[in-house]
C-alpha positions in Angstrom: 105.4 104.1 64.4 101.6 103.7 66.0 99.1 104.6 63.6 95.7 106.9 64.6 94.0 103.8 65.8 97.2 101.2 67.6 97.8 104.8 69.6 94.0 104.2 70.9 94.6 100.5 71.1 97.6 101.5 73.3 96.0 104.2 75.3 93.0 101.9 75.8 95.3 99.0 76.9 97.3 101.5 79.5 93.9 102.1 81.1 94.4 98.7 82.7 97.5 99.8 84.6 99.7 96.7 82.7 102.5 96.9 82.5 104.7 98.3 80.1 106.4 94.8 78.9 103.0 93.3 78.6 101.8 96.1 76.3 104.6 95.8 74.4 104.0 92.2 73.7 100.3 92.6 73.1 101.6 96.1 70.5 105.0 94.0 68.8 107.1 96.8 70.4 110.3 96.0 70.6 111.6 95.9 74.3 111.9 99.3 76.5 110.3 100.8 73.1 107.6 102.2 75.5 109.7 103.2 78.2 111.7 105.2 76.2 109.0 106.3 74.3 107.3 107.9 77.6 110.2 109.6 78.5 111.1 111.4 74.8 107.2 112.1 75.4 106.8 110.8 71.8 103.0 110.1 70.6 102.8 106.2 72.0 104.6 107.4 75.1 101.4 109.9 75.8 99.2 107.5 74.9 100.0 104.9 77.7 100.6 107.9 80.2 97.3 109.7 78.9 95.8 105.9 79.7 96.7 105.7 83.3 96.0 109.5 83.8 92.4 109.6 82.2 91.6 106.2 84.7 93.4 107.8 87.5 91.3 110.5 87.5 88.1 108.2 87.0 89.3 106.5 90.7 89.8 109.8 91.9 86.8 110.9 90.6 84.4 108.1 92.1 87.0 108.8 95.9 85.2 112.3 95.9 81.9 111.4 95.1 82.1 108.8 98.1 83.6 110.9 100.3 81.6 113.6 99.6 78.4 111.2 100.0 80.1 110.8 104.0 82.7 107.4 103.4 85.2 108.2 105.8 87.2 106.0 104.2 87.0 107.8 101.5 87.0 111.3 102.9 90.6 110.1 104.8 91.9 109.3 100.7 90.4 112.7 99.2 92.4 114.7 102.5 95.7 112.6 100.7 95.1 113.5 97.2 94.1 117.1 98.7 96.9 117.4 100.5 98.8 116.2 97.8 98.1 118.4 95.2 98.6 121.3 97.7 102.4 119.7 97.7 103.0 119.5 94.1 100.9 123.4 93.6 103.3 124.9 96.6 107.2 123.6 94.9 106.2 124.0 91.5 106.7 127.6 91.9 
């Protein structure tokens, strides 16, 4: 439904964690379209997920860098990230 330029725009906006309803309004998409697109893993849904995941990865990278530099709050968050990753990996077996 969306062309490559629009998919990139959607990914960029989704990277701000804007809610799906607002993204649909901005992109002139029908109500519920993006929730369905995410469920079906259509190009539009993948664009939303990519935008959000890329921002999450950048934030996690900043937290890890701060933890390595000695920030106690960041170290606590980093340990949480590590534990979550271990649990997710173990549960996938």
